[in-house]
N, C-alpha and C positions, 0 to 999 in steps of 0.2 A: 749171703747171696739170696737165700730163700726169703729172708725178710724184705730185701729190696724188691724182689720179684713180686711178692705179695702186695707191697705198697703200690707198685706200678699198676698191678691188676686192679686194685681198689680205686686208684685214680682214674683209670680208663672207664671203669664201670660208673663212677660218679659223673664223669663227663658225659657218658652216653645217656644216663638218666636225665641229666640237666638238658641235653640236646632234645631228648624226647619230650620233656615238659614244654620246651620252647616251641617245638613243632606242633604239639597239641594246642598250644595257645594260638599259634599263627594260623592253623588250618581249621579252627573251630568254626563250624558253619561253612557257608559258601563264600563269605566275604571275610578276609583276614581282619582280625580285631585291630591291629595297629594301623592297617590301611584306613579303616573306617575312622579311627580317631584322628589320623593325619588329615583325612579329607574334611572332617568337621573343623579341625583347627584352621585349615586353609580357607574354608568358607567364612569362618569368623574373621580372618585377617583381611579378606577382600571386600568386606562390606564397607561402602563409602560412608564417611561421616561428614555431613554438611553442616556448616555453621548456620545459626538462626538467621543471621543477616543476609545470607544468600537466598533465602526463601521468600523474601519480600521484594517484589519487583517495583513497588510503588516509588522507590527513591532512585530508580535508574535515571541517569541524566537524559537519556533519549525520550523518556516520557515527559520530562519537564520541557524539552525542546518541542515535542508534539503539542503540548498545551499552549506554549507561547506562540507557535506558528498558527494554530487555529484561532487563538484569541485575536491575533492581528488580522487574519483572513476574515473572520467573522465581523470584526470592526469595519473593515473595508466594505464588506457586503452590506452592512447596516447603513453606511454613509452613502454609497453610490449605487447600491442595489445589485451588484454582481461582483465576481472575482474570488469567491471562496475556493472552488476547486483549483482555479488557476494559481492563486497565490500560495495555497497550501501545498500543491504539488511542487511548485518552484522552490519553496523553502525546504521541504522535506528532502527533495532530491539533492540538497547540499550534503546531507549526511547518510543517505541510503540510496539504493537503486530505485528507479521510477516504479518498478513493479511492486516493491515493498511499500513505497509511499502511497501508491494507488490503493493497496489493500487497506490502508488506514483511512484514506480519504473517502472510500466508497460509502460507508454507512452515514457519516455526517452529511455528505453531499446528497444522498437520496432523501434523507429526512428533511433537510432544509429546502430542497427543491420541491418536495411534495407539499410542504407548507406554502411555498410560493405559488405552486400550481393552482391552488384553490382560492387564492386571494385575488378576486377580480371576477367580472361578469363575462369574460371573453372566451371561456374555455371551448365552447362548441365551435366558434368561428376559428379558433386556433387549430383545433383538430381538423377541421375541414380544409384549411389552407396549408397546414404543415405536415400532413400525413406522408406525402412523398419524401420530404426531408427526413422524417423520423425513420421511415422504412429503409431508405437508402443508408442512413447512419448505422442501423442495426446490421444491414448486409455488409457494409464496410468493416465494421468491428469483427464480424464473423470471418470475413475473408483474411484479415490480418491478425488473427487470434494469437499466433505464436510469436509476435514481434516483441512482446514484453519479456518473454521467458525463453525464447529460442536462442540460437547462436548469435543473433544480431542484437540481443538485449543490451549489450554494453554501449551501443550507439544511441540508446533511447534518451540519455541525458543530453547528447548533442542536439538531437531533434527537438527535445523539449526546450532547451536554451534558445535555439533559433526561432522556435514558435513563439516564445515569450517576447522576443525582440520584434518579430513581425506584428504580433498582437498590439504591442505598445506603440510602434510607429504608425500603424493603421489608425489607432485611436487618437494619437496626437495630431496627425495630419487631417483627420476627419474625412478621410477618403470615403466616397460613397458612389453608388451607381443605382440605377433604377431598373427594376424588372417589371414588365407589364403583367397584368393579371392573367392573360391568356398563356403566358410562358412560365407561370409559377410552378406548375407540376413537373414538367420535364427538367427544368433547371434545378428545381428543388431536389429531385432525385439524384442528379449528378453531384450537386453540392453535398448531399447527404452521404453518398458513398465516399467522397473525398474526406469529409469530416470523420467518418467512421474509421477509415484507414489511418488517419493522423491520430485519432483518439486511441486506437488500439496500441499505437506505438508510444504515446506520451501520457495518456490519461486526461488530456485536455480537449474540450469539444468546442472551443470558441472560434476556431479558424477552419474553414471559411463560413461556418454556419451563421455566426453573428452578423457579419456584413451582409449576408443574404437576407436575414430577417429585417435588417434595416432597409435593404433595397426594395422590399416588397411593400414598403409604406406603412409599417406598423407604428402606431403612436406610442408614446413613452410607457403608459400604464399597460397597454396591451403587449408591448415588447417585453416588459419585465415578467408578465405572466407567461408569455410564450417561451421565454428562456427557462422558466421553471419547468414547464411541460417537457420541453425538448431535452433539457439536462437530466430530468428524471428518467426518460426512456433510454437515453444514451448511457447513463450510469448503471442502470439495471442490466443492460446488455454487457457492459464491461464486467459487472459482478459475475455473470455466468462464465466469462473468460477466466477470471481469477479463480473461481471455484474449481473449474475443470483443470487448472494448472496447479491446484493445491495450495494457492497463496492466500485464499480467503478461508480461514479456519478459526478454531477456538482461540488460537494463540494471538489473533488480532483483535479479540473482543475487548481487552483492557485498553490498549491504545485507542481503539475506535470509540469507546465510551468516554475516555478523557477528551478526545478530539471533539466529540459531539457537544459535551458540556461546555468546553472552551469556546466552540464556535457560536453556540447560542448566547453565551455571555457576551462575547464580542459584538454580536449582532444587536443585542439590546442596548449596549453602550453606544454603538454607532448610531442607532436610531434616535437615542436620547440626545446626542450632541449634534445631530444632523442639522437641526434648525439654527444652531449657533455657529455653524461653519459655512464656508462657501464650497458647496459640493464640486463645482466645476474646477476650482483651484486645487482642491484635494485630489480630484481625479487626475489632473495634469501631473502633479508630483508623484502620484501612485504609478502612472504609466512610465515616467522617467525612471523610477526605482525598478520597474519591471525590465527596462532595457538593460540596466546594469546587472540585475540578477540573471537575466538570460545570457548576457555575454560571459559572466563568470561561470555559469553552468556549462556552457558550450566549450569555453576555453579549458576548464579543468578536466572535462570529459575527454577532449581531444588529447590533452597532455597524458592522461592515464592510458588511453588507447595506444599512443605512440610509445610510451614506456614499456607496455606489455608486449 
């Protein structure tokens, strides 16, 4: 019995010593050692490991689509002298929201329009006659600033599709009207506000500004330069809207650079083949294609709205 009691006491003492050693290890310092080790292990386990292929955005299909869309839009602009923002917005809106498409279109549109602005001797006359139109457009864009990103943004593709159809039908019918010189300023201001409101919702500035510029009697070369001046002002105003909404940022730099390179390539190709084509026939088929594109955009957007 004495031997068994002694053995039990020795076992209890050993267990207590072992427990003391564990307690000393666990309470060493202010932070338990095993907790620190466990935390380090967890930190190692949650570090994400990305594959090399995921870090290279150059091969994303959307960038290839952007390049193709701007190559075609630039080609059309090179052949008939206009259509780059309209065509590129219409094509990009097939795969993304109009607000995201406009964020890509902005830089190529500004650069190509600035280039078009200074090609010609009519700049001073254009500024004198079109300043009410341009001021009105800026005001309209400001008034409707939240349309692309607000609760009604999902209707932007519907408006854009309808606008493309109206633009194409107007071009095909060659509908025109005349504005007297004495009425240019007040009519131009009203048309400008209407254009700005539409542009803020769709990113397209051709309706009703372009029929107005034709109505005031501008000749072909002067009209081409006037479109460059007007589109530059309107696009810069839209850029402020996108920046304030957080859509125009460093993330759009790569798609914008690809779009600009493709647009200039398409423009040079279009200008090179322009003399070998019949621009009027090409313009007619281009407008017919815009009707089908506009109908598709509007119909698909309406379907998505009804489904949601």
